[in-house]
Structure formats: structure tokens, C-alpha cells
C-alpha positions in Angstrom: 38.2 -54.1 6.5 38.2 -51.9 9.9 40.9 -50.0 11.0 40.2 -46.5 10.1 40.5 -46.5 6.2 38.9 -43.3 5.4 39.0 -44.3 1.5 38.6 -47.2 -0.4 39.5 -48.1 -4.1 37.1 -50.4 -6.0 39.3 -53.9 -5.8 38.2 -54.4 -9.6 38.7 -51.0 -11.4 41.9 -50.5 -9.1 42.9 -54.1 -10.3 42.1 -53.2 -13.9 44.4 -50.0 -13.6 46.9 -51.3 -11.8 47.7 -54.1 -14.7 47.3 -52.2 -17.6 49.5 -49.4 -16.4 52.2 -51.9 -15.0 52.0 -54.3 -18.1 52.8 -51.4 -20.2 55.6 -50.0 -18.3 57.1 -53.4 -17.7 56.7 -54.1 -21.4 58.8 -50.6 -22.4 61.4 -52.0 -19.3 61.9 -55.2 -20.9 62.3 -54.0 -24.6 65.2 -51.7 -22.9 66.8 -54.6 -21.7 67.2 -56.3 -25.2 70.4 -55.0 -26.3 72.6 -52.0 -26.7 69.9 -50.0 -28.8 70.2 -46.2 -28.4 67.0 -45.2 -26.9 65.7 -41.8 -26.4 66.5 -40.1 -23.2 62.6 -38.8 -23.0 61.5 -42.8 -23.3 63.8 -44.0 -20.6 62.6 -41.1 -18.3 58.5 -41.7 -19.3 59.3 -45.4 -18.3 60.8 -44.8 -15.1 57.8 -42.1 -14.1 55.1 -44.9 -15.2 57.0 -47.7 -13.1 57.3 -45.4 -10.2 53.6 -44.6 -10.3 52.7 -48.0 -11.1 54.6 -49.2 -8.1 52.9 -46.3 -5.8 49.6 -47.3 -7.2 50.6 -50.9 -6.4 51.1 -49.9 -2.6 47.8 -48.2 -2.6 45.6 -51.1 -4.0 47.8 -53.2 -1.1 47.0 -51.1 1.8 43.3 -51.3 0.9 43.6 -55.5 0.5 45.8 -56.7 3.3 44.7 -57.0 6.8 45.3 -54.5 9.1 47.5 -56.7 11.3 49.8 -56.7 8.3 50.2 -53.0 8.5 51.3 -52.5 12.3 54.0 -50.6 13.5 56.3 -53.5 13.7 55.8 -54.1 10.0 56.1 -50.5 8.8 59.6 -50.8 10.6 60.5 -53.6 8.2 59.5 -52.1 5.0 60.8 -48.9 6.1 64.5 -50.6 7.0 64.4 -52.5 3.5 63.3 -49.8 1.7 66.0 -47.8 3.2 68.7 -50.3 2.0 67.4 -50.3 -1.8 67.1 -46.4 -1.6 70.8 -46.3 -0.5 71.9 -48.5 -3.3 69.8 -46.8 -5.9 71.2 -43.4 -4.7 74.8 -44.5 -4.9 74.2 -45.7 -8.4 72.4 -43.0 -9.8 75.2 -40.3 -8.2 77.9 -42.6 -9.7 76.1 -42.9 -13.1 75.6 -39.2 -12.8 79.6 -38.4 -12.2 80.5 -41.1 -14.8 78.3 -39.7 -17.6 79.7 -36.0 -16.8 83.2 -36.9 -16.9 82.7 -38.5 -20.4 81.0 -35.6 -21.9 83.8 -33.5 -20.8 86.4 -35.8 -22.0 84.7 -36.0 -25.5 84.0 -32.2 -25.2 87.8 -31.5 -24.4 88.8 -33.8 -27.4 86.4 -32.0 -29.7 88.5 -28.8 -28.7 91.7 -30.5 -28.9 91.2 -31.7 -32.1 89.9 -28.1 -33.4 93.4 -27.1 -32.1 95.3 -29.9 -34.0 93.8 -29.0 -37.4 94.9 -25.1 -36.9 98.7 -26.2 -35.8 98.6 -28.6 -38.8 97.7 -26.3 -41.1 100.3 -23.5 -39.8 102.9 -26.3 -40.4 101.9 -27.4 -43.8 101.8 -23.6 -45.0 105.5 -23.2 -43.8 106.0 -25.7 -46.5 105.2 -23.4 -49.2 103.0 -24.1 -52.5 103.9 -27.7 -52.4 101.7 -28.5 -49.6 98.9 -26.7 -51.2 97.0 -29.9 -52.2 97.3 -31.3 -48.5 95.9 -28.1 -47.2 93.0 -27.9 -49.7 92.4 -31.9 -48.2 92.6 -30.3 -44.9 90.1 -27.5 -45.2 87.6 -30.5 -46.9 88.3 -32.3 -43.8 87.1 -29.7 -41.4 84.3 -29.2 -43.4 83.0 -32.9 -43.5 83.7 -33.0 -39.5 81.2 -30.3 -38.9 78.7 -31.8 -41.6 79.3 -35.3 -39.7 78.6 -34.0 -36.1 75.6 -32.0 -37.0 74.2 -35.2 -39.0 74.7 -37.2 -35.8 72.9 -34.4 -33.7 70.0 -34.9 -36.2 70.3 -38.7 -37.1 71.0 -38.1 -40.6 74.1 -39.7 -41.0 74.8 -43.4 -42.3 74.4 -45.7 -39.4 76.1 -48.0 -41.4 79.3 -45.7 -42.4 79.0 -42.7 -40.1 82.4 -41.3 -40.9 83.0 -43.0 -44.2 83.5 -39.6 -46.0 85.6 -38.1 -43.4 87.9 -40.9 -42.9 88.8 -41.2 -46.7 89.2 -37.7 -47.1 91.6 -37.6 -44.0 93.5 -40.7 -45.4 94.0 -38.5 -48.9 95.2 -35.7 -46.9 97.7 -38.1 -44.9 98.8 -39.6 -48.4 99.6 -36.1 -49.9 101.7 -35.1 -46.8 103.6 -38.3 -47.1 104.3 -37.9 -50.8 105.6 -34.1 -50.1 109.2 -33.8 -51.4 111.3 -32.2 -48.8 114.7 -30.3 -49.7 115.9 -29.6 -46.1 115.8 -30.8 -42.1 113.5 -28.1 -41.6 110.9 -29.0 -44.3 111.4 -32.8 -43.1 110.4 -31.9 -39.5 107.4 -29.5 -40.8 106.2 -33.0 -42.5 106.8 -35.0 -39.8 104.9 -32.5 -37.3 102.0 -32.2 -40.1 102.2 -36.4 -39.8 102.0 -36.6 -36.2 99.1 -34.2 -35.8 97.2 -35.9 -38.6 97.5 -39.3 -36.8 96.4 -37.5 -33.6 93.5 -36.6 -35.2 92.9 -40.4 -36.6 93.4 -41.6 -33.4 90.6 -38.8 -31.7 88.1 -39.6 -34.5 88.0 -43.2 -33.7 88.2 -42.6 -29.9 85.1 -40.1 -30.6 83.1 -43.0 -32.3 83.8 -45.5 -29.7 82.3 -42.6 -26.9 79.6 -42.3 -29.2 78.6 -45.7 -29.4 79.0 -46.5 -25.9 75.5 -47.0 -24.4 74.3 -47.8 -20.8 73.0 -51.2 -20.7 69.6 -52.0 -20.9 69.3 -54.6 -18.3 71.2 -52.1 -16.1 68.9 -49.7 -16.8 65.9 -52.1 -16.1 67.3 -53.1 -12.6 67.6 -49.6 -11.5 63.8 -49.1 -13.0 62.8 -52.0 -10.5 64.5 -50.8 -7.4 63.0 -47.7 -8.2 59.3 -49.2 -8.7 59.8 -51.0 -5.1 60.8 -48.1 -3.4 57.7 -46.0 -4.4 55.4 -49.1 -3.7 56.5 -49.2 -0.1 55.7 -45.4 -0.4 51.9 -46.0 -1.6 51.9 -49.0 1.1 51.5 -46.6 3.9 50.9 -43.0 1.8 47.2 -41.6 2.5 45.3 -40.9 -0.6 44.7 -37.2 -1.0 46.4 -34.7 -3.7 49.0 -33.3 -1.3 50.6 -37.1 -1.0 49.8 -37.9 -4.4 51.4 -34.8 -5.4 54.4 -35.4 -3.6 55.1 -38.9 -5.0 54.6 -37.0 -8.8 56.9 -34.7 -7.9 59.6 -37.1 -6.5 58.9 -39.8 -9.8 59.4 -37.2 -12.0 62.6 -35.8 -10.6 64.3 -39.1 -10.2 63.5 -39.7 -13.8 65.0 -36.5 -14.6 68.3 -37.9 -13.3 68.1 -41.0 -15.9 67.4 -38.4 -18.6 70.5 -36.6 -17.8 72.5 -39.6 -17.4 71.2 -40.8 -20.8 71.9 -37.6 -22.3 75.4 -36.8 -21.2 76.3 -40.5 -22.4 75.1 -39.9 -26.1 77.3 -36.5 -26.5 76.1 -36.0 -29.9 72.9 -36.4 -29.8 69.6 -35.2 -27.7 69.2 -32.0 -26.2 72.4 -31.9 -24.1 74.7 -32.2 -27.3 78.6 -31.3 -28.1 78.5 -28.5 -30.7 80.4 -28.2 -33.8 81.3 -24.7 -32.7 85.3 -25.5 -32.1 85.6 -27.1 -35.5 83.7 -23.6 -37.1 85.9 -21.4 -34.8 89.0 -23.7 -36.6 87.9 -23.3 -39.9 87.2 -19.6 -39.4 90.7 -19.3 -38.2 92.5 -21.1 -40.8 90.3 -19.4 -43.7 90.5 -19.9 -47.0 93.5 -20.8 -49.5 95.4 -17.5 -50.7 
């Protein structure tokens, strides 16, 4: 092949390397698209990086295989135009995903803090009812303790997947029964009882909302399509990239940087797992403020 191609790859070696890397990466991406199974953020980022680098390798390989007339300036302009369209779509999708994931993460964090405040307010309302409210107040403290342990178990994946909130739900419902069973002797006590029941209902709703937020994951097919776009973009880069350490380093840095955005998106979408997770500190502070029963 003529035309000033200073660096040549052995076609057989390059073909085998490319086939092995692409087959492995595409198999992993296909596995992600089979269903809403929670996948580690590191796995997603690693697969994305492999696909982009495989795309770059494919571009470099084709650069040494296709005739020179297919790599003229007119062809470059068409490839750049098509790649620009795909890159724009991918950039918009990634930016929207990051914004949505961050908003979702912030909403869950706010819900946890709000629930912690509701626990404190409920204990204050029950405390004004006197000794008759001792039983529900004791269960309130047990509920906070179970909530903290459940959140820590979610972070370490040690919770029962079939019934992650079972102990918390049972204890919370027992507390609600105790509150409803309280005998009030004045309109003031009745108001305090209804106030405690309202806060308890708000906490129950927040609990199920948090469970829904936790189980919401990015569709695997969606992730696979985004990875395909990124692989195509990097294949176009490799098609016209000179084979030297600087160019290869730039491609690697770009692939890792884009994969980091996918890592952040998945981390923010699983607020109780991974490296970027919501801590149980608000609940612990609520427990410290409430303190033990006298």
C-alpha cells in the first residue's frame, strides 16, 4: 500500500488482537442489556473503556487495510460530519443522564434527612403524652436503629435481597399499632396522637419511595446503545490517527474520561451502594438527639 503510511501492522496479528478484544467487550455489553440487573459501576466503566479502545484499534486497522482513495479529504469530511452528529447526540445524552442522576441522588439524600427530622418530631409529640406513650417511643428508637443497620447493610450488600426492608417494616407497623391504641383524655392529647400517626405515615411513604429509588437502574439496552455510539466515535478517530505514543495516549485519556462519566451516572443512580453513596449520618444524629428513654 502506497501513500506515506509509515507504520504498518501485521494484518494477521492485528486481526486476532482486534477480534479478541472486540468479542470480549461486545459480550460484556450484551450481558448488560439482558435485564435490569444491578451492575458494578466499575464494570460498566471498564466495558465502555474497552469498547472505545477496541473501536480505536479497528480504526487503526482499517487505516492500514483500505485503499488510499477511500481516505482522501472528501472522505475525511464525510466521516467527520457523521461522527460529529453521533458525538453531539452522545454528549447530550450523557449530560442529561448526569443531571438526572444528580437530581435523583439529591432527592434521596433530602428524603433521608427529612425522615430523620420526622423521627425527632414524632418522639417529641409522643413525649408530651407521658408514660402512656412509652411503648411506641421504645419502638421508635428500635425503628431508627433498624433503619441505620439496614442502610449500612445496603451499602455492604449484606441485606436480604428477597425482603430488604422486612424487619424495618414490621417494627414500624408495630409502632403504628401502639400509637393507634393510645387512649387520649383531651383534645390536646388527641391532636398529639394524630400528629404522631401523620408523621408515622409520612415515614412509611418515604421508606417505600426510597426503596423504589434504590431499585431504579439504567436499562441495560440503553447503556449498550451509548457504548456503541462511543465505540463508533473512537473508531473514526483511529481511522485517521497516526500511530505514535502521543496520539494513542490522547485516545486512552479520552476513553477513560468518558467512561468516568458513565461511572458517575451509575453511582448516582444507586445512592445506597458503591463509592458515591448516602451515609446513615442523618439517622445517627437523630438517634443521638432523641437519646435513650429516661
